[in-house]
GUBASE-395054 format. One line per 5 residues: number of its first residue (from 1); for each residue x, y, z of N, C-alpha, C, O, CB. Coordinates in nm, 2 decimals, m for minus. Glycine has a CB too. Layout:
BEGIN
NUM) X/Y/Z/X/Y/Z/X/Y/Z/X/Y/Z/X/Y/Z; ...;
***
This chain:
BEGIN
1) 0.04/0.99/m1.51/m0.01/0.92/m1.40/m0.03/0.95/m1.26/0.09/0.97/m1.24/0.05/0.84/m1.41; m0.07/0.96/m1.18/m0.05/0.96/m1.02/m0.04/0.84/m0.95/m0.15/0.78/m0.95/m0.14/1.03/m0.96; 0.04/0.81/m0.91/0.06/0.66/m0.82/0.07/0.72/m0.66/0.12/0.82/m0.62/0.24/0.56/m0.86; m0.01/0.60/m0.58/m0.07/0.64/m0.44/m0.01/0.49/m0.39/m0.04/0.37/m0.43/m0.26/0.68/m0.43; 0.07/0.52/m0.31/0.09/0.35/m0.24/0.02/0.33/m0.08/0.00/0.42/0.00/0.28/0.30/m0.22;
6) m0.02/0.21/m0.06/m0.12/0.22/0.08/m0.02/0.07/0.12/m0.04/m0.04/0.07/m0.36/0.19/0.05; 0.06/0.10/0.19/0.16/0.02/0.36/0.08/0.03/0.43/m0.02/0.10/0.44/0.30/0.11/0.45; 0.14/m0.09/0.49/0.14/m0.13/0.61/0.17/m0.26/0.69/0.22/m0.32/0.60/0.05/m0.11/0.62; 0.18/m0.39/0.84/0.19/m0.49/0.81/0.06/m0.51/0.77/m0.02/m0.43/0.71/0.25/m0.56/0.88; 0.04/m0.65/0.81/m0.03/m0.74/0.76/m0.19/m0.73/0.80/m0.22/m0.71/0.92/0.04/m0.87/0.80;
11) m0.27/m0.73/0.73/m0.47/m0.69/0.75/m0.50/m0.59/0.81/m0.58/m0.57/0.90/m0.57/m0.79/0.85; m0.42/m0.49/0.76/m0.48/m0.31/0.80/m0.54/m0.28/0.71/m0.52/m0.16/0.68/m0.37/m0.17/0.83; m0.62/m0.35/0.61/m0.69/m0.34/0.50/m0.65/m0.27/0.39/m0.74/m0.21/0.32/m0.79/m0.31/0.52; m0.54/m0.28/0.36/m0.47/m0.28/0.23/m0.57/m0.26/0.11/m0.61/m0.15/0.06/m0.40/m0.42/0.21; m0.61/m0.44/0.07/m0.70/m0.52/m0.01/m0.81/m0.45/m0.05/m0.83/m0.40/m0.17/m0.75/m0.64/0.06;
16) m0.90/m0.43/0.09/m1.02/m0.45/0.13/m1.05/m0.24/0.03/m1.10/m0.20/m0.07/m1.03/m0.50/0.37; m0.99/m0.19/0.12/m0.94/0.00/0.04/m0.97/m0.05/m0.08/m1.09/m0.02/m0.11/m0.75/0.09/0.03; m0.87/m0.15/m0.19/m0.84/m0.09/m0.31/m0.98/m0.17/m0.37/m1.04/m0.13/m0.47/m0.66/m0.12/m0.40; m1.02/m0.26/m0.31/m1.13/m0.31/m0.39/m1.28/m0.27/m0.39/m1.37/m0.32/m0.45/m1.12/m0.43/m0.37; m1.28/m0.17/m0.29/m1.39/m0.05/m0.27/m1.38/0.07/m0.36/m1.47/0.10/m0.44/m1.37/0.00/m0.14;
21) m1.24/0.15/m0.34/m1.20/0.22/m0.44/m1.26/0.16/m0.60/m1.28/0.26/m0.68/m1.06/0.21/m0.41; m1.29/0.07/m0.64/m1.33/0.02/m0.78/m1.45/0.05/m0.75/m1.45/0.16/m0.81/m1.30/m0.12/m0.83; m1.57/0.04/m0.70/m1.67/0.06/m0.68/m1.75/0.18/m0.66/m1.86/0.21/m0.70/m1.66/0.00/m0.62; m1.65/0.26/m0.56/m1.70/0.32/m0.48/m1.57/0.45/m0.49/m1.46/0.44/m0.45/m1.72/0.22/m0.34; m1.63/0.58/m0.57/m1.47/0.65/m0.61/m1.54/0.77/m0.62/m1.66/0.78/m0.59/m1.37/0.59/m0.75;
26) m1.46/0.88/m0.66/m1.51/1.02/m0.69/m1.51/1.02/m0.80/m1.43/0.96/m0.88/m1.45/1.13/m0.65; m1.64/1.12/m0.82/m1.66/1.15/m0.98/m1.62/1.14/m1.08/m1.65/1.08/m1.19/m1.67/1.24/m1.01; m1.46/1.25/m1.02/m1.36/1.26/m1.15/m1.25/1.19/m1.14/m1.16/1.26/m1.16/m1.31/1.39/m1.20; m1.22/1.08/m1.12/m1.15/0.97/m1.06/m1.14/0.87/m1.13/m1.25/0.84/m1.17/m1.20/0.93/m0.95; m1.04/0.79/m1.18/m1.07/0.65/m1.21/m0.97/0.57/m1.12/m0.86/0.62/m1.11/m1.07/0.62/m1.38;
31) m0.99/0.46/m1.07/m0.86/0.40/m1.01/m0.84/0.28/m1.08/m0.91/0.20/m1.14/m0.87/0.37/m0.85; m0.72/0.29/m1.05/m0.66/0.14/m1.11/m0.56/0.07/m1.00/m0.45/0.13/m0.97/m0.55/0.16/m1.27; m0.60/m0.05/m0.94/m0.51/m0.09/m0.81/m0.40/m0.19/m0.87/m0.41/m0.28/m0.96/m0.61/m0.17/m0.68; m0.29/m0.16/m0.80/m0.22/m0.26/m0.83/m0.21/m0.38/m0.74/m0.17/m0.36/m0.62/m0.11/m0.22/m0.87; m0.24/m0.50/m0.79/m0.17/m0.58/m0.66/m0.06/m0.62/m0.58/0.05/m0.57/m0.58/m0.18/m0.66/m0.68;
36) m0.09/m0.70/m0.51/0.03/m0.70/m0.41/0.11/m0.74/m0.49/0.05/m0.85/m0.52/0.04/m0.78/m0.28; 0.26/m0.74/m0.58/0.32/m0.84/m0.66/0.39/m0.96/m0.55/0.41/m1.07/m0.61/0.43/m0.75/m0.76; 0.42/m0.97/m0.44/0.47/m1.06/m0.39/0.41/m1.17/m0.36/0.47/m1.28/m0.35/0.51/m1.03/m0.31; 0.26/m1.17/m0.34/0.14/m1.26/m0.34/0.20/m1.33/m0.51/0.23/m1.45/m0.54/m0.06/m1.15/m0.34; 0.20/m1.27/m0.55/0.17/m1.36/m0.71/0.30/m1.44/m0.76/0.31/m1.52/m0.86/0.13/m1.23/m0.85;
41) 0.41/m1.40/m0.67/0.54/m1.51/m0.67/0.53/m1.61/m0.60/0.54/m1.72/m0.64/0.67/m1.46/m0.62; 0.48/m1.54/m0.45/0.51/m1.65/m0.42/0.37/m1.77/m0.49/0.33/m1.87/m0.42/0.52/m1.63/m0.25; 0.33/m1.75/m0.57/0.19/m1.84/m0.58/0.31/m1.98/m0.70/0.28/m2.09/m0.74/0.00/m1.73/m0.69; 0.39/m1.91/m0.72/0.46/m2.02/m0.80/0.54/m2.10/m0.75/0.58/m2.19/m0.82/0.53/m1.98/m0.89; 0.58/m2.08/m0.63/0.65/m2.20/m0.54/0.80/m2.09/m0.50/0.87/m2.15/m0.42/0.70/m2.40/m0.68;
46) 0.84/m2.01/m0.52/0.96/m1.94/m0.51/0.93/m1.90/m0.39/0.82/m1.84/m0.36/1.01/m1.84/m0.61; 1.07/m1.95/m0.26/1.09/m1.93/m0.13/1.08/m1.75/m0.15/1.10/m1.69/m0.25/1.25/m2.00/m0.08; 1.05/m1.72/m0.04/1.09/m1.58/0.00/1.17/m1.53/0.11/1.16/m1.42/0.16/0.99/m1.52/0.02; 1.27/m1.62/0.16/1.36/m1.61/0.22/1.51/m1.58/0.19/1.61/m1.57/0.26/1.34/m1.68/0.26; 1.49/m1.58/0.07/1.66/m1.50/0.05/1.64/m1.32/m0.03/1.55/m1.26/m0.09/1.78/m1.64/m0.11;
51) 1.79/m1.29/0.00/1.79/m1.16/m0.05/1.75/m1.13/m0.20/1.69/m1.03/m0.23/1.91/m1.09/m0.03; 1.78/m1.23/m0.29/1.71/m1.24/m0.46/1.55/m1.20/m0.50/1.49/m1.15/m0.59/1.74/m1.41/m0.53; 1.48/m1.27/m0.36/1.34/m1.25/m0.36/1.32/m1.05/m0.34/1.26/m0.98/m0.42/1.25/m1.37/m0.21; 1.37/m0.99/m0.24/1.30/m0.86/m0.20/1.37/m0.77/m0.35/1.32/m0.66/m0.38/1.36/m0.80/m0.01; 1.47/m0.82/m0.41/1.54/m0.73/m0.48/1.48/m0.78/m0.62/1.44/m0.69/m0.69/1.72/m0.74/m0.46;
56) 1.46/m0.87/m0.67/1.30/m0.85/m0.76/1.23/m0.85/m0.76/1.17/m0.88/m0.86/1.25/m0.88/m0.81; 1.15/m0.80/m0.64/1.01/m0.73/m0.59/1.01/m0.63/m0.62/0.91/m0.56/m0.62/0.96/m0.73/m0.47; 1.13/m0.56/m0.64/1.13/m0.38/m0.66/1.14/m0.42/m0.78/1.06/m0.35/m0.84/1.27/m0.26/m0.58; 1.18/m0.47/m0.85/1.19/m0.47/m1.05/1.10/m0.48/m1.10/1.09/m0.44/m1.22/1.26/m0.56/m1.14; 0.99/m0.54/m1.02/0.88/m0.65/m1.06/0.73/m0.54/m1.01/0.62/m0.55/m1.06/0.91/m0.84/m0.95;
61) 0.77/m0.46/m0.92/0.71/m0.35/m0.87/0.68/m0.22/m0.95/0.58/m0.15/m0.97/0.79/m0.32/m0.77; 0.79/m0.21/m0.99/0.81/m0.10/m1.07/0.81/m0.09/m1.25/0.81/0.00/m1.33/0.94/m0.05/m1.02; 0.80/m0.22/m1.26/0.75/m0.29/m1.42/0.60/m0.28/m1.37/0.52/m0.18/m1.40/0.81/m0.48/m1.48; 0.57/m0.35/m1.32/0.44/m0.39/m1.32/0.33/m0.22/m1.31/0.22/m0.23/m1.37/0.43/m0.50/m1.18; 0.36/m0.11/m1.27/0.30/0.01/m1.24/0.34/0.06/m1.37/0.25/0.11/m1.44/0.35/0.09/m1.11;
66) 0.48/0.06/m1.43/0.46/0.11/m1.55/0.37/0.09/m1.68/0.32/0.16/m1.77/0.57/0.10/m1.57; 0.37/m0.07/m1.66/0.31/m0.13/m1.74/0.12/m0.11/m1.77/0.05/m0.14/m1.86/0.36/m0.25/m1.71; 0.08/m0.05/m1.62/m0.03/m0.05/m1.58/m0.09/0.10/m1.63/m0.20/0.13/m1.67/m0.03/m0.08/m1.45; 0.02/0.17/m1.61/0.01/0.31/m1.65/0.02/0.39/m1.78/0.00/0.51/m1.80/0.09/0.36/m1.59; 0.06/0.25/m1.90/0.07/0.27/m2.02/m0.12/0.27/m2.07/m0.18/0.33/m2.16/0.17/0.14/m2.08;
71) m0.17/0.16/m1.97/m0.33/0.13/m2.02/m0.42/0.22/m1.94/m0.54/0.21/m1.94/m0.38/m0.03/m1.99; m0.36/0.33/m1.87/m0.48/0.42/m1.83/m0.44/0.55/m1.88/m0.34/0.59/m1.95/m0.52/0.41/m1.67; m0.55/0.63/m1.79/m0.57/0.74/m1.87/m0.47/0.84/m1.76/m0.46/0.79/m1.65/m0.75/0.79/m1.91; m0.41/0.98/m1.79/m0.32/1.06/m1.75/m0.43/1.08/m1.62/m0.38/1.10/m1.51/m0.26/1.19/m1.86; m0.53/1.08/m1.62/m0.59/1.15/m1.47/m0.60/1.08/m1.39/m0.61/1.12/m1.27/m0.73/1.21/m1.46;
76) m0.59/0.95/m1.41/m0.62/0.80/m1.33/m0.54/0.81/m1.19/m0.46/0.90/m1.18/m0.55/0.64/m1.42; m0.55/0.75/m1.12/m0.49/0.75/m1.00/m0.48/0.58/m0.99/m0.57/0.51/m0.97/m0.57/0.83/m0.89; m0.31/0.54/m1.02/m0.30/0.40/m0.96/m0.24/0.43/m0.84/m0.15/0.50/m0.80/m0.23/0.30/m1.03; m0.36/0.31/m0.78/m0.35/0.29/m0.61/m0.25/0.12/m0.58/m0.25/0.00/m0.60/m0.57/0.28/m0.54; m0.21/0.18/m0.53/m0.07/0.06/m0.53/m0.06/m0.05/m0.38/m0.02/m0.04/m0.27/0.11/0.18/m0.53;
81) m0.10/m0.13/m0.43/m0.11/m0.22/m0.27/0.04/m0.28/m0.24/0.09/m0.38/m0.29/m0.23/m0.38/m0.27; 0.09/m0.20/m0.16/0.22/m0.15/m0.15/0.32/m0.17/m0.24/0.31/m0.26/m0.32/0.27/m0.19/m0.06; 0.46/m0.07/m0.24/0.50/0.06/m0.35/0.67/m0.02/m0.35/0.73/m0.10/m0.29/0.48/0.28/m0.27; 0.70/0.05/m0.43/0.86/0.04/m0.51/1.02/m0.01/m0.32/1.13/m0.07/m0.30/0.88/0.30/m0.64; 0.94/0.07/m0.26/1.02/0.06/m0.12/0.96/m0.04/0.00/1.03/m0.05/0.10/1.01/0.22/m0.05;
86) 0.84/m0.12/m0.01/0.79/m0.19/0.08/0.90/m0.31/0.09/0.95/m0.33/0.20/0.64/m0.23/0.05; 0.93/m0.36/0.01/1.03/m0.49/0.04/1.16/m0.48/0.13/1.22/m0.58/0.15/1.09/m0.53/m0.10; 1.19/m0.32/0.19/1.25/m0.28/0.24/1.24/m0.29/0.41/1.33/m0.30/0.50/1.24/m0.18/0.17; 1.05/m0.30/0.42/1.01/m0.34/0.54/1.07/m0.46/0.55/1.18/m0.48/0.62/0.86/m0.35/0.56; 1.02/m0.56/0.49/1.05/m0.71/0.46/1.22/m0.76/0.49/1.26/m0.85/0.57/1.01/m0.73/0.29;
91) 1.30/m0.70/0.42/1.45/m0.68/0.44/1.49/m0.66/0.59/1.56/m0.74/0.65/1.49/m0.55/0.36; 1.46/m0.54/0.66/1.48/m0.53/0.76/1.43/m0.59/0.82/1.49/m0.57/0.93/1.47/m0.45/0.80; 1.32/m0.72/0.87/1.26/m0.78/0.92/1.31/m0.94/0.93/1.28/m1.04/0.99/1.15/m0.74/0.88; 1.39/m0.90/0.83/1.49/m1.04/0.81/1.63/m1.01/0.89/1.70/m1.10/0.94/1.54/m1.07/0.62; 1.65/m0.88/0.90/1.76/m0.89/0.99/1.90/m0.79/0.89/2.01/m0.76/0.93/1.80/m1.09/1.02;
96) 1.81/m0.75/0.74/1.96/m0.75/0.65/1.96/m0.61/0.67/1.88/m0.53/0.72/1.96/m0.81/0.46; 2.07/m0.59/0.63/2.15/m0.41/0.65/2.04/m0.34/0.57/1.97/m0.41/0.50/2.34/m0.38/0.56; 2.01/m0.22/0.57/1.96/m0.15/0.53/2.00/m0.08/0.38/1.92/m0.06/0.29/1.97/m0.09/0.64; 2.14/m0.05/0.41/2.25/m0.01/0.30/2.27/m0.10/0.23/2.25/m0.07/0.11/2.37/0.02/0.34; 2.30/m0.22/0.26/2.28/m0.34/0.16/2.17/m0.38/0.08/2.18/m0.44/m0.03/2.29/m0.45/0.22;
101) 2.03/m0.33/0.14/1.91/m0.32/0.06/1.95/m0.23/m0.10/1.97/m0.27/m0.22/1.78/m0.22/0.17; 1.97/m0.08/m0.01/2.02/0.02/m0.16/2.12/m0.02/m0.24/2.07/m0.04/m0.35/2.07/0.16/m0.14; 2.25/m0.05/m0.24/2.27/m0.16/m0.29/2.25/m0.20/m0.37/2.24/m0.14/m0.48/2.25/m0.22/m0.24; 2.21/m0.39/m0.35/2.16/m0.45/m0.39/2.10/m0.39/m0.53/2.16/m0.40/m0.64/2.09/m0.50/m0.31; 1.98/m0.31/m0.52/1.86/m0.29/m0.61/1.87/m0.18/m0.67/1.79/m0.14/m0.75/1.73/m0.28/m0.56;
106) 2.02/m0.11/m0.63/2.06/0.00/m0.69/1.94/0.13/m0.75/1.91/0.19/m0.85/2.12/m0.06/m0.80; 1.92/0.13/m0.58/1.83/0.27/m0.57/1.85/0.37/m0.44/1.93/0.34/m0.35/1.66/0.23/m0.58; 1.79/0.45/m0.43/1.78/0.52/m0.30/1.66/0.56/m0.26/1.57/0.56/m0.34/1.85/0.64/m0.29; 1.65/0.59/m0.10/1.53/0.61/m0.06/1.42/0.72/m0.13/1.30/0.72/m0.12/1.54/0.63/0.05; 1.53/0.84/m0.20/1.50/0.94/m0.23/1.42/0.94/m0.41/1.33/1.02/m0.46/1.65/1.01/m0.19;
111) 1.48/0.85/m0.46/1.34/0.80/m0.55/1.28/0.70/m0.57/1.26/0.67/m0.69/1.34/0.81/m0.64; 1.24/0.62/m0.47/1.14/0.57/m0.43/1.00/0.63/m0.39/0.88/0.60/m0.40/1.18/0.51/m0.35; 1.09/0.76/m0.33/0.98/0.85/m0.27/0.93/0.96/m0.42/0.81/1.01/m0.44/1.07/0.95/m0.11; 1.02/0.98/m0.49/1.03/1.03/m0.62/0.90/0.95/m0.73/0.86/0.99/m0.84/1.19/1.02/m0.67; 0.89/0.87/m0.67/0.78/0.74/m0.80/0.66/0.77/m0.77/0.59/0.76/m0.88/0.78/0.54/m0.78;
116) 0.59/0.81/m0.67/0.46/0.85/m0.59/0.42/0.97/m0.50/0.50/1.02/m0.43/0.44/0.75/m0.52; 0.30/0.99/m0.52/0.26/1.12/m0.52/0.21/1.15/m0.35/0.22/1.26/m0.28/0.12/1.14/m0.63; 0.17/1.03/m0.32/0.12/1.01/m0.18/0.15/0.86/m0.13/0.16/0.77/m0.22/m0.04/1.05/m0.18; 0.17/0.83/0.02/0.20/0.73/0.03/0.06/0.69/0.19/0.06/0.77/0.28/0.40/0.73/0.04; 0.02/0.63/0.20/m0.13/0.62/0.31/m0.07/0.48/0.35/m0.01/0.38/0.29/m0.33/0.61/0.21;
121) m0.09/0.51/0.47/0.01/0.38/0.60/m0.14/0.34/0.65/m0.22/0.42/0.70/0.15/0.47/0.79; m0.16/0.21/0.63/m0.28/0.14/0.68/m0.20/0.09/0.83/m0.09/0.05/0.82/m0.34/0.01/0.55; m0.25/0.10/0.91/m0.17/0.01/1.06/m0.25/m0.09/1.07/m0.37/m0.08/1.07/m0.15/0.10/1.22; m0.16/m0.22/1.09/m0.16/m0.35/1.09/m0.28/m0.36/1.20/m0.25/m0.30/1.30/m0.02/m0.42/1.12; m0.42/m0.42/1.22/m0.48/m0.41/1.30/m0.40/m0.52/1.45/m0.43/m0.51/1.57/m0.63/m0.44/1.23;
126) m0.33/m0.58/1.41/m0.22/m0.63/1.49/m0.21/m0.48/1.59/m0.16/m0.51/1.70/m0.06/m0.67/1.37; m0.23/m0.38/1.59/m0.17/m0.30/1.69/m0.33/m0.22/1.69/m0.40/m0.17/1.61/m0.01/m0.21/1.64; m0.34/m0.25/1.84/m0.47/m0.13/1.85/m0.62/m0.21/1.83/m0.73/m0.16/1.87/m0.45/0.01/1.69; m0.63/m0.34/1.76/m0.77/m0.38/1.72/m0.67/m0.57/1.74/m0.66/m0.64/1.64/m0.87/m0.30/1.50; m0.64/m0.59/1.81/m0.58/m0.76/1.81/m0.66/m0.84/1.82/m0.61/m0.95/1.82/m0.49/m0.80/1.91;
131) m0.80/m0.83/1.84/m0.92/m0.94/1.85/m0.99/m0.93/1.67/m1.04/m1.02/1.59/m1.07/m0.87/2.00; m0.96/m0.82/1.65/m0.98/m0.87/1.45/m0.88/m0.92/1.43/m0.90/m1.03/1.38/m0.99/m0.74/1.32; m0.72/m0.90/1.46/m0.63/m0.97/1.35/m0.64/m1.15/1.41/m0.65/m1.25/1.34/m0.44/m0.89/1.35; m0.63/m1.14/1.54/m0.62/m1.28/1.54/m0.77/m1.37/1.49/m0.77/m1.49/1.48/m0.57/m1.31/1.71; m0.86/m1.30/1.47/m0.97/m1.36/1.42/m0.96/m1.38/1.26/m1.07/m1.41/1.21/m1.09/m1.28/1.47;
136) m0.88/m1.37/1.19/m0.81/m1.40/1.07/m0.73/m1.52/1.04/m0.63/m1.55/1.09/m0.73/m1.31/1.05; m0.79/m1.58/0.97/m0.72/m1.72/0.93/m0.57/m1.71/0.85/m0.48/m1.79/0.83/m0.84/m1.80/0.81; m0.57/m1.55/0.83/m0.44/m1.56/0.78/m0.31/m1.48/0.84/m0.21/m1.45/0.79/m0.44/m1.54/0.66; m0.37/m1.47/0.96/m0.27/m1.37/1.04/m0.17/m1.47/1.09/m0.19/m1.60/1.11/m0.35/m1.28/1.17; m0.03/m1.36/1.12/0.11/m1.46/1.10/0.15/m1.42/1.26/0.06/m1.33/1.28/0.25/m1.41/0.96;
141) 0.20/m1.43/1.35/0.26/m1.43/1.45/0.24/m1.25/1.47/0.26/m1.15/1.40/0.41/m1.50/1.43; 0.18/m1.28/1.60/0.14/m1.09/1.62/0.22/m1.01/1.60/0.20/m0.92/1.51/0.10/m1.03/1.74; 0.35/m1.02/1.70/0.46/m0.96/1.70/0.57/m0.94/1.60/0.67/m0.87/1.60/0.50/m1.01/1.78; 0.52/m1.02/1.50/0.58/m1.04/1.37/0.50/m0.91/1.27/0.54/m0.83/1.18/0.55/m1.23/1.32; 0.42/m0.92/1.29/0.34/m0.83/1.19/0.30/m0.67/1.27/0.25/m0.58/1.20/0.17/m0.92/1.13;
146) 0.33/m0.66/1.38/0.38/m0.50/1.44/0.52/m0.47/1.43/0.57/m0.38/1.50/0.35/m0.46/1.61; 0.59/m0.56/1.36/0.70/m0.52/1.40/0.72/m0.52/1.24/0.84/m0.52/1.22/0.79/m0.60/1.50; 0.66/m0.52/1.14/0.65/m0.51/0.98/0.54/m0.41/0.98/0.54/m0.35/0.87/0.60/m0.66/0.89; 0.46/m0.37/1.04/0.39/m0.17/1.06/0.54/m0.11/1.07/0.62/m0.09/0.97/0.26/m0.11/1.26; 0.57/m0.09/1.20/0.66/m0.03/1.21/0.77/0.01/1.17/0.84/0.11/1.19/0.68/m0.04/1.26;
151) 0.78/m0.08/1.09/0.93/m0.13/0.96/0.90/m0.04/0.85/0.97/0.04/0.79/0.94/m0.33/0.88; 0.74/m0.05/0.82/0.72/0.04/0.69/0.64/0.11/0.74/0.53/0.07/0.72/0.67/0.00/0.55; 0.65/0.20/0.83/0.69/0.35/0.87/0.83/0.43/0.84/0.87/0.54/0.79/0.68/0.34/1.03; 0.90/0.25/0.91/1.02/0.35/0.89/1.07/0.38/0.73/1.12/0.47/0.68/1.16/0.28/0.98; 1.03/0.27/0.69/1.08/0.30/0.53/1.01/0.42/0.45/1.08/0.48/0.37/1.05/0.18/0.45;
156) 0.89/0.44/0.46/0.80/0.52/0.43/0.76/0.64/0.52/0.67/0.69/0.46/0.71/0.46/0.40; 0.78/0.67/0.58/0.76/0.78/0.73/0.80/0.93/0.70/0.76/1.03/0.76/0.88/0.72/0.87; 0.91/0.93/0.57/0.99/1.06/0.50/0.92/1.11/0.39/0.96/1.21/0.33/1.14/1.02/0.44; 0.82/1.04/0.35/0.76/1.07/0.19/0.71/1.17/0.26/0.72/1.16/0.38/0.63/0.97/0.09; 0.67/1.28/0.21/0.61/1.42/0.21/0.47/1.49/0.21/0.43/1.60/0.24/0.65/1.46/0.12;
161) 0.40/1.30/0.13/0.29/1.37/0.18/0.25/1.19/0.22/0.19/1.12/0.14/0.17/1.49/0.05; 0.30/1.13/0.34/0.28/1.02/0.40/0.20/1.06/0.49/0.20/1.18/0.54/0.39/0.96/0.46; 0.09/0.94/0.52/m0.03/0.99/0.60/m0.04/0.83/0.67/0.01/0.73/0.61/m0.17/1.05/0.49; m0.10/0.83/0.82/m0.10/0.68/0.87/m0.23/0.70/0.93/m0.26/0.80/0.99/0.03/0.62/0.98; m0.33/0.58/0.92/m0.47/0.55/0.99/m0.39/0.43/1.08/m0.31/0.34/1.06/m0.62/0.49/0.87;
166) m0.47/0.49/1.21/m0.46/0.40/1.32/m0.57/0.32/1.32/m0.68/0.33/1.25/m0.45/0.46/1.46; m0.54/0.23/1.39/m0.71/0.17/1.46/m0.71/0.17/1.59/m0.66/0.12/1.69/m0.75/0.00/1.44; m0.86/0.32/1.56/m0.90/0.36/1.69/m0.96/0.30/1.76/m0.95/0.29/1.88/m0.94/0.44/1.69; m1.09/0.21/1.64/m1.22/0.10/1.74/m1.22/m0.01/1.66/m1.33/m0.07/1.64/m1.41/0.15/1.76; m1.11/m0.04/1.60/m1.17/m0.19/1.49/m1.27/m0.17/1.43/m1.34/m0.27/1.41/m1.21/m0.34/1.56;
171) m1.31/m0.08/1.38/m1.43/m0.10/1.27/m1.38/m0.03/1.12/m1.34/0.08/1.11/m1.57/m0.02/1.32; m1.40/m0.11/1.03/m1.37/m0.05/0.91/m1.39/0.06/0.87/m1.32/0.15/0.83/m1.40/m0.10/0.84; m1.54/0.05/0.87/m1.60/0.22/0.84/m1.54/0.32/0.86/m1.53/0.41/0.78/m1.71/0.25/0.90; m1.49/0.33/1.00/m1.43/0.46/1.06/m1.30/0.45/1.03/m1.22/0.55/1.05/m1.43/0.49/1.22; m1.27/0.34/0.97/m1.09/0.35/0.90/m1.06/0.41/0.76/m0.98/0.49/0.71/m1.02/0.18/0.88;
176) m1.20/0.33/0.73/m1.19/0.37/0.57/m1.22/0.53/0.54/m1.17/0.57/0.44/m1.30/0.28/0.48; m1.30/0.61/0.61/m1.33/0.71/0.61/m1.21/0.79/0.62/m1.19/0.88/0.54/m1.41/0.72/0.69; m1.12/0.76/0.72/m1.02/0.86/0.75/m0.88/0.81/0.64/m0.79/0.88/0.62/m0.99/0.86/0.94; m0.89/0.71/0.60/m0.85/0.68/0.48/m0.84/0.78/0.38/m0.75/0.85/0.35/m0.91/0.59/0.45; m1.00/0.75/0.33/m1.02/0.85/0.25/m0.99/0.98/0.23/m0.94/1.04/0.13/m1.10/0.85/0.26;
181) m1.04/1.02/0.38/m0.97/1.15/0.40/m0.84/1.24/0.35/m0.82/1.34/0.29/m0.96/1.14/0.51; m0.75/1.15/0.42/m0.62/1.16/0.34/m0.60/1.14/0.20/m0.53/1.23/0.14/m0.55/1.09/0.38; m0.64/1.00/0.11/m0.66/0.98/0.01/m0.67/1.15/m0.04/m0.57/1.21/m0.07/m0.78/0.88/m0.01; m0.80/1.22/m0.04/m0.84/1.37/m0.06/m0.81/1.50/m0.04/m0.84/1.59/m0.11/m0.91/1.40/m0.01; m0.72/1.50/0.07/m0.66/1.61/0.14/m0.49/1.59/0.02/m0.45/1.69/m0.03/m0.64/1.57/0.35;
186) m0.42/1.45/m0.02/m0.27/1.41/m0.01/m0.28/1.43/m0.20/m0.18/1.41/m0.26/m0.22/1.20/0.08; m0.39/1.46/m0.27/m0.48/1.46/m0.42/m0.54/1.59/m0.45/m0.60/1.62/m0.55/m0.60/1.35/m0.43; m0.52/1.69/m0.35/m0.59/1.82/m0.32/m0.71/1.80/m0.42/m0.72/1.84/m0.53/m0.49/1.97/m0.37; m0.84/1.71/m0.35/m0.98/1.70/m0.47/m1.02/1.78/m0.43/m0.98/1.78/m0.31/m1.09/1.59/m0.50; m1.11/1.90/m0.45/m1.20/1.97/m0.41/m1.31/1.95/m0.29/m1.38/1.86/m0.33/m1.24/1.98/m0.51;
191) m1.35/1.98/m0.20/m1.42/1.96/m0.13/m1.54/1.96/m0.14/m1.60/1.97/m0.03/m1.40/2.00/m0.07; m1.62/1.94/m0.26/m1.80/1.92/m0.28/m1.77/1.79/m0.35/m1.86/1.74/m0.41/m1.91/2.06/m0.40; m1.62/1.71/m0.34/m1.66/1.62/m0.45/m1.66/1.51/m0.35/m1.60/1.54/m0.24/m1.56/1.61/m0.58; m1.73/1.36/m0.36/m1.75/1.27/m0.27/m1.75/1.13/m0.28/m1.82/1.11/m0.38/m1.84/1.30/m0.22; m1.70/1.03/m0.24/m1.66/0.91/m0.30/m1.84/0.88/m0.29/m1.91/0.94/m0.21/m1.53/0.80/m0.21;
196) m1.89/0.77/m0.40/m2.01/0.77/m0.45/m2.00/0.62/m0.48/m1.89/0.58/m0.51/m2.04/0.87/m0.55; m2.09/0.56/m0.46/m2.12/0.42/m0.53/m2.20/0.42/m0.64/m2.31/0.48/m0.65/m2.19/0.34/m0.43; m2.12/0.32/m0.77/m2.12/0.33/m0.87/m2.14/0.19/m0.91/m2.08/0.11/m0.85/m2.03/0.40/m0.91; m2.21/0.16/m1.02/m2.26/0.05/m1.06/m2.28/0.03/m1.26/m2.36/0.08/m1.34/m2.39/0.05/m0.97; m2.19/m0.05/m1.27/m2.17/0.02/m1.41/m2.09/0.16/m1.41/m1.99/0.19/m1.35/m2.30/0.04/m1.47;
201) m2.16/0.23/m1.50/m2.09/0.36/m1.53/m2.19/0.43/m1.47/m2.16/0.55/m1.46/m2.06/0.40/m1.69; m2.32/0.39/m1.41/m2.36/0.46/m1.33/m2.35/0.53/m1.16/m2.38/0.47/m1.06/m2.42/0.42/m1.35; m2.31/0.66/m1.17/m2.32/0.69/m1.02/m2.44/0.69/m0.94/m2.53/0.74/m1.01/m2.27/0.81/m0.99; m2.50/0.64/m0.81/m2.60/0.61/m0.74/m2.58/0.72/m0.65/m2.65/0.75/m0.56/m2.61/0.47/m0.68;
***
């Protein structure tokens, strides 16, 4: 199964793109969306303030992807709302050493890269679309969101199929189109294939 990461700072459109790909998709592709694992853990009341939290996220991310992968088909695309290297961005934002991250998780950057066919970075609206960002009740301090976005690029930017979608206008339809084009290119989709809205099993 092909794995694709959606990364970036907060409120960049990762969740929205995942939801829309479930109903509007390539004719020959089926998308399986992996939710953001950190949100699931935080609902239990566990604190995200210590290193153990980020270390656990790496293991849980990989395990969740493996489980969902066994439930799908070989031709499916596993679309991951953050991947196994995203905890590094949060780790660095807390001021901890990158070397310590790889030592604590017993991983390497290349090992994370090898897990995924492509990485699509949806830039946080904190950068280039601040009014959109500030309008959200879920927004963290804008400088924190900007820093996280930069650290996500630091974590994933060396991936051979890394692509970044910036905020040129703050209009979601335009950003989504750019993201879909990056996905199509990274997955080598034939030019004739188009995203189409589906209702049930019928393409409209």
